[in-house]
C-alpha positions in Angstrom: 37.8 -37.8 22.3 39.7 -39.9 19.0 42.8 -38.1 18.4 42.1 -37.1 14.8 38.4 -35.7 15.7 38.1 -31.7 15.2 37.8 -29.8 18.1 34.2 -28.5 18.3 34.5 -25.0 18.8 34.1 -21.7 16.9 36.1 -18.9 15.6 35.7 -16.2 16.4 38.4 -13.7 15.3 42.2 -14.5 13.9 44.2 -11.3 14.2 47.8 -10.8 13.6 49.7 -8.9 16.0 52.2 -7.1 15.3 55.6 -5.9 17.5 56.0 -1.8 17.1 59.3 0.0 18.4 56.4 3.4 18.8 52.7 2.7 18.8 51.1 6.4 17.7 53.1 6.0 14.7 52.1 2.8 13.9 48.7 5.0 14.7 49.2 7.3 12.4 49.9 5.3 9.4 47.4 2.7 9.4 44.5 5.4 9.7 45.5 7.8 7.9 47.3 5.7 4.8 44.6 2.4 5.5 41.5 3.7 6.5 41.9 1.9 10.4 40.2 3.2 13.0 42.0 3.3 16.8 40.3 1.0 19.8 38.6 2.8 22.0 40.8 1.2 24.5 44.3 1.1 23.3 46.9 3.0 25.2 50.4 3.9 23.2 51.7 0.7 24.6 49.0 -2.0 22.5 46.2 -1.3 20.7 43.8 -2.5 18.4 43.9 -1.0 15.2 40.6 -2.2 12.5 38.8 -2.0 9.5 35.2 -3.6 8.4 36.1 -6.9 10.6 38.1 -7.8 11.1 42.0 -5.7 12.8 45.1 -5.8 14.0 47.0 -5.6 16.5 49.9 -3.6 17.7 52.3 -4.4 20.7 55.4 -1.5 22.0 58.7 -3.5 21.8 56.7 -6.7 22.3 54.4 -10.0 21.2 56.4 -11.0 17.6 58.8 -11.1 16.1 60.2 -7.3 13.1 59.5 -7.7 8.8 56.2 -9.8 9.9 53.9 -10.8 7.1 50.3 -10.2 6.6 47.8 -10.3 3.8 44.8 -8.4 3.6 42.4 -9.3 1.5 39.9 -5.4 -0.2 37.6 -5.1 -2.8 38.6 -2.8 -4.4 40.9 -0.6 -7.0 44.2 -2.0 -6.7 45.4 1.5 -9.1 43.9 3.8 -6.5 44.9 2.0 -3.5 48.7 2.8 -5.1 48.0 5.8 -6.6 47.5 7.5 -2.9 50.0 5.1 -0.5 52.7 6.6 -3.2 51.7 10.5 -2.4 51.7 9.4 1.6 55.4 7.9 0.5 55.1 4.8 1.6 57.2 2.6 0.5 56.4 0.2 -2.4 57.9 -3.3 -2.5 56.6 -4.8 -5.4 53.3 -2.5 -6.9 50.2 -3.8 -8.7 50.9 -7.0 -10.0 48.4 -10.1 -11.7 48.5 -13.1 -10.1 46.5 -15.9 -10.2 45.6 -15.2 -6.4 45.0 -12.3 -7.4 45.5 -8.9 -8.2 49.1 -8.3 -4.8 51.3 -5.0 -4.2 53.3 -5.6 -1.0 54.1 -2.5 0.8 56.0 -0.9 3.9 54.5 -0.3 7.1 57.0 1.6 9.5 58.1 -0.7 11.4 59.0 -2.4 8.3 56.4 -5.3 8.8 54.9 -6.8 5.0 51.7 -6.6 4.2 50.4 -8.2 1.1 47.1 -6.7 -0.6 45.4 -8.6 -2.7 42.0 -8.2 -4.3 39.9 -10.1 -7.3 42.8 -11.1 -10.6 42.1 -10.0 -13.7 42.1 -12.7 -16.5 41.5 -9.6 -19.2 46.1 -10.1 -18.5 48.4 -12.9 -18.0 49.5 -14.5 -14.3 52.8 -13.0 -13.9 53.3 -16.4 -11.9 52.6 -18.6 -14.9 54.8 -16.2 -17.1 57.9 -19.0 -18.3 61.5 -16.2 -18.4 64.5 -18.3 -20.5 
């Protein structure tokens, strides 16, 4: 094999591992507020929460760093999701904002991890990343 040859393998999936302080508290947030499901094999120390063929591992006090950023692309209404998050007292770091790459909002989970929730951008509104300020 030459140094620049691409390895021949199929990636099954990629899932972040988030360090959390309290796995049951995090499970409650992700399942109740965001509609994930907890893995049947999960414990109070380590689990996988999953939804729509993707997931996030939660590890109590290990395997990661606080304040990790996670992109969650979705197909849906960002304003309805924003309202749901507000009703559930989720900390909103960035309200729904139209960027050229996505209509995005940023929220904080109970452990301070930032979830960047994004859907298709709107061509009917200016993009925040292309506005010039003086």
